[in-house]
Structure formats: C-alpha cells, structure tokens
N, C-alpha and C positions, 0 to 999 in steps of 0.2 A: 536541324533540330530546333524546335520552338522553345520559347522562354520557359514554359512550364516544364518541359522535359529536362532542360538543363538544371532548373531549380531543384527538381526532385532528385536528380542524380548527385547534386552537390550538398545535400543536407548532411550536416555533420552531427555526430552523436558524441556524447560523453559517456564514459563507462558507468559512473555512479553519481547520483545526487541524493543527498540526505536532507530531510526536512524534519525538524523537531516540533512536535505539537505540545504546547504547555497550556494547561487548563482543560476545561471540559470541551469535548468535540460534540456540540449540540446545535440546535437550530439557530441560536444567536451567534455562535462563533463560525458556523459553516461558511458563510460568504467570505469572510476574511481568510480562512484556511484555504478555501477554493482558489482565491487569488494567488496565494503563495504556491499552491500545487500547480496552478496553470503556468506560473513563471518557471517552476522546476521542469515541468513537462515540455515547455518550449525549448529546452536544451536537448531534447530527444535522448534522455538517458537510457542506457541499456537496462539499468536497474534504478528504480526510485525506492529508497528506503524511507519509510515514515516512522520516525521514532515516537512511540507513544508512552515512554517512561514517565513523562510529566503529565499524562492525561488519565484522570481517574474515571471519567464518565464519557461514554459514547452512546448517544441516542440514535434514533432512526435516521435523522438528518445526517449525522456523522457517518453512519454506516453507508448511506446512499452516496455520500461524498467520496468515501474510500473506494466503493465499487465503481463510481464514475472515473476516478483517477486510474483505477486498474484498466477499465475499458479503453480509456484514451492512451494509456501506455502500451497496451497490447496492439492497438491499431497502428502505433508507430514502431512496432517491433521490440518494445521493451517489456518490462515487468515491474510489478510493485510488490514490495515485501514490508511487513509490519514488524517493528522491533519493540520488544519489551512492553506489550500491553499489560496493564494492571490485571489483577485477578477479576475484578468487576468488569473491566472492559473486555477481557478475554471471554468471560461468561456471556456477555451480550453479543459478541462476535460469533460465539458458538451457537447461541440460540437462533441467530439470524442465518446460520449456516455459512457465514462469510469465511470461516476457517477452512471451508472446503474449496474456496476460490483463491483467497490470498495466502501467500506464504507468510509464516511467522518465524522470525529469527530471534534468538536469545540475545542478551546484552553483549556477549562477546562475538556475535556474528554467526553463530551456528544456526543452520537451518533446521527448524522443527516441523515445517510443513503443516502447521495447524494441529499437531498432535498434542493433546492436553494430558496432564498427568493421570487423569482418570480414564484414558483411552485404553482399549484392549488390544491395540496394535502392538506387535512385537517390534524390536529395533529393526530399522530398515524398511518397515512397512508403513503405509499411510492408509488410514481409514477414509474411504470416500463414499 
C-alpha cells in the first residue's frame, strides 16, 4: 500500500464543528470567514454548523462562501447547516435559492430544511 492510500484510509473525522459568524458576511469579511471555515473543514466534520445569529447581512460574496463551504464539506463526506439566520439574511438566502441547498436549523437545533414561515409545505414536507 502506498503512502497516499494509507493517508486516505486514516483520515479521521469529528462529528460536529460549529462556527459562529458575528457581523456582516460580505465581501470585506469573506476572506477572514473563509480562513476560519477552512480550518473547521480541515477537521473533516460530519456536520459543520455555521451559526448566523450574530449576522444581520449576507451579500453575494457571503452566499458564495457558504456554498463553497458546502461543496467542500460534501466532497469530504460531510454536510453544512446554517443556524439562526436573521430574517434579512434568510430572505437573501431564499432569493438566491440557497435555502434549497443548505439546511437551516433553529436555535435549539431543530432542522427546518430551509422551510420559511411563508412556505406552503405541510409539516414533514420540503419545498424543492
């Protein structure tokens, strides 16, 4: 067995990593947040939770960053969930249709799968 095969077989994962974003997630803050998310993803979490409770604004750069984190997590067998986006951030995520890709969980950890209060889905259903 070569070095690469052994290294890929011994990659360890952690069950959960949580990252809290405070302040706006925009073009000016995206590089710093990307560094933190890269460190978190280097742990190969099965689930990366990005807590957005302290983030009022998410612009296009922030949305691209979240989607990139999702892509990297999926590639490594994990997933990304967003916790507690503000009403304004949730609106921007919905307009960009990110709520169809990323899971959204409530502050207490309940999965809402991107269903917004104005959704016409019944309980247990997800609008896709």
